[in-house]
Structure formats: structure tokens, C-alpha cells
C-alpha positions in Angstrom: 28.6 -23.0 48.8 26.5 -24.2 51.9 28.2 -21.2 54.0 26.7 -18.8 51.3 23.4 -20.6 51.5 23.2 -20.5 55.3 24.0 -16.9 55.3 21.3 -16.1 52.8 18.6 -18.0 55.0 20.0 -15.8 58.0 19.6 -12.6 56.0 16.1 -13.6 54.9 15.1 -14.3 58.6 16.2 -10.9 59.5 14.8 -9.3 56.4 11.3 -8.0 57.9 13.7 -6.0 60.1 16.1 -4.6 57.6 16.2 -0.5 57.2 18.4 0.4 54.6 19.8 2.9 56.8 21.2 0.0 58.7 24.2 -0.4 56.4 26.1 1.9 53.9 26.3 -1.0 51.7 22.6 -0.7 50.6 22.9 2.7 49.3 24.2 4.1 46.1 26.2 6.8 47.6 28.4 7.9 44.5 28.4 11.3 42.8 26.4 11.4 39.2 29.5 11.2 37.3 30.8 8.4 39.2 31.9 4.9 37.2 30.6 1.5 37.7 33.2 -1.2 38.8 33.1 -4.6 37.4 35.1 -7.5 38.7 36.0 -9.9 35.6 36.8 -13.6 36.6 38.7 -15.4 34.0 41.1 -18.2 33.5 44.9 -17.8 33.8 45.4 -20.5 31.0 44.1 -20.7 27.4 42.5 -23.7 25.5 39.2 -22.9 26.7 38.0 -20.6 23.8 34.5 -20.1 24.3 34.7 -19.3 28.2 36.9 -16.2 27.3 35.2 -15.3 24.2 31.7 -15.5 26.0 33.2 -12.9 28.7 34.7 -10.7 25.8 31.3 -10.6 23.9 29.1 -10.0 27.0 31.4 -7.0 27.8 31.1 -5.5 24.4 27.4 -6.0 24.1 26.1 -5.1 27.7 28.7 -2.9 29.3 29.4 0.8 28.7 33.0 0.5 28.6 33.5 4.1 28.6 31.6 4.6 32.2 33.5 1.4 33.6 36.5 0.5 35.4 37.9 -3.1 35.7 39.3 -5.5 38.2 40.6 -8.6 36.8 41.4 -12.2 38.5 42.9 -14.0 36.0 45.4 -13.3 33.3 43.2 -13.7 30.0 40.2 -11.0 31.5 43.1 -8.7 32.2 44.5 -9.2 28.4 41.2 -8.7 27.1 40.4 -5.6 29.2 43.8 -3.7 28.2 43.4 -4.8 24.4 40.6 -2.5 24.5 42.5 0.5 26.3 40.1 0.3 29.2 40.7 1.5 32.8 42.1 -1.4 34.6 42.2 -0.7 38.5 43.7 -3.9 39.8 44.9 -7.2 38.3 44.9 -10.1 40.5 46.3 -12.7 38.2 49.5 -14.0 39.8 49.2 -16.4 42.5 46.2 -18.2 43.8 43.1 -16.7 42.9 41.3 -18.4 46.1 43.7 -16.7 48.5 43.3 -13.2 47.1 39.6 -12.9 47.7 40.1 -11.0 50.4 42.3 -8.5 48.9 39.7 -8.1 45.7 37.0 -7.4 48.5 38.9 -5.0 50.4 39.9 -2.9 47.5 36.2 -3.0 46.0 34.7 -2.2 49.5 37.0 0.7 50.3 36.4 2.1 46.6 32.6 1.6 46.8 32.4 3.1 50.5 34.6 6.2 49.4 31.9 7.1 46.7 34.0 6.3 44.0 31.8 3.9 42.4 27.8 3.8 41.7 27.9 0.0 41.6 30.1 -2.9 41.8 29.2 -6.2 39.5 30.8 -9.4 39.3 31.3 -11.0 35.7 32.1 -14.7 35.5 31.2 -17.8 33.6 29.5 -20.2 35.3 29.5 -23.9 34.5 26.3 -25.6 33.8 27.4 -28.8 32.5 30.2 -30.3 30.4 28.5 -28.4 27.0 27.3 -25.6 28.3 28.3 -22.4 30.5 26.9 -19.1 30.7 28.2 -15.6 31.3 26.7 -14.2 34.4 27.1 -10.3 35.7 25.6 -9.9 39.4 25.3 -6.8 41.1 27.4 -7.1 44.6 27.0 -3.2 45.6 24.9 -1.7 46.3 23.4 -4.5 48.1 19.6 -4.9 47.5 17.6 -5.9 50.7 16.3 -9.1 50.2 12.5 -9.3 49.6 10.9 -12.4 50.7 7.3 -13.9 51.4 8.3 -13.8 55.1 9.2 -10.0 54.8 5.5 -9.4 53.7 3.9 -11.4 56.4 2.8 -9.9 59.6 4.9 -12.3 61.8 8.3 -11.1 63.2 11.4 -13.0 64.2 13.2 -11.8 67.1 16.8 -12.1 66.5 19.5 -11.1 69.0 21.7 -9.1 68.6 19.1 -6.8 67.1 19.0 -6.5 63.4 21.0 -3.3 63.3 23.8 -4.6 64.7 23.7 -8.0 62.6 22.9 -6.4 59.1 26.0 -4.7 58.1 28.3 -7.7 59.4 25.7 -10.0 57.2 25.9 -8.0 54.1 29.7 -7.5 53.8 30.1 -11.3 54.6 27.6 -12.2 52.1 29.2 -9.8 49.4 32.5 -11.1 50.4 
């Protein structure tokens, strides 16, 4: 988390210099008939009913299942997707999920850059307290350039190397 926060601060520092042409990760490049990709993060074990049920409810209520393909991390999410006979692109349920983050990111990035998907989203349950959790859906790609108060001000931060060189690498790290 400190790494992500530091990276976010760095992105906001160069935000006034960001042009969306600096990185292909800012633009929706897909054809109009392209589907969305949702990465569903769930658990591999049971006995946490609301955790999985809330993800399923959110999927059914907020996501167009006919225009969406899925990548799952966690066997319970994979079981829910296959139960509804939806397109499961990849399942990263076997092994330690923390070691498979790069493989998930590489798959998602390659498919997005090849214009197969219009957007890539992450669906997960965020732990808030022992009695409360909340399902979140975050858009990973296309990345939105940060809009900050600093971006609206007239002062500019000088960054070396230049913003064009930094932006694509920063956005890739942030998405991963």
C-alpha cells in the first residue's frame, strides 16, 4: 500500500504534463463490438458466505454478462462464472494468488493493447471491518489521467526524465 500511495503521488506530480497520447493505456482502442474484461477476485475456500454472495449479486445487477468476459483469481469466483455459462478467459485459482499477480497483469495488458477489450475492470470485496465489507468495481484500463488541483494551477513541476518518458511506465506500474 505505501508503494501504491507513493506511485499515486508521483503520478499526480507529473499530472499537469500528462498528455493522453503519451501512453496507449489512456485510450479506448477497441472496436465497437469489443467486450469488457472483468477480473474477479474471490477466495479459494468456503465458509465466508456473504463474501461470495455479494460478488455474485453485484455481477448479476451491475454487469452486462453477455458483453463481458472474465478472468478469475480464486476458485469460488470461477465456480460462479461457470455456473452462469459465461466466458472464462483464464482462472488463476491454483497456487498462491500473490505470486500470480504478474501473470494476470500480463494477460490483461496484452489483451487490452491488442484491442480485444474496450475496458478492463477489477471486481473484489473490500474489507472494511469485522462486520462490514463492500463489493468494489474499479476500472483499470483505459487508465484515466489524474485530475488534481495541481493540474489546474499554473505552476509546473520540472521532472527528469520528461513526462513522456515516465508516464507509460508509471501507469503500467500503477495498474499492476
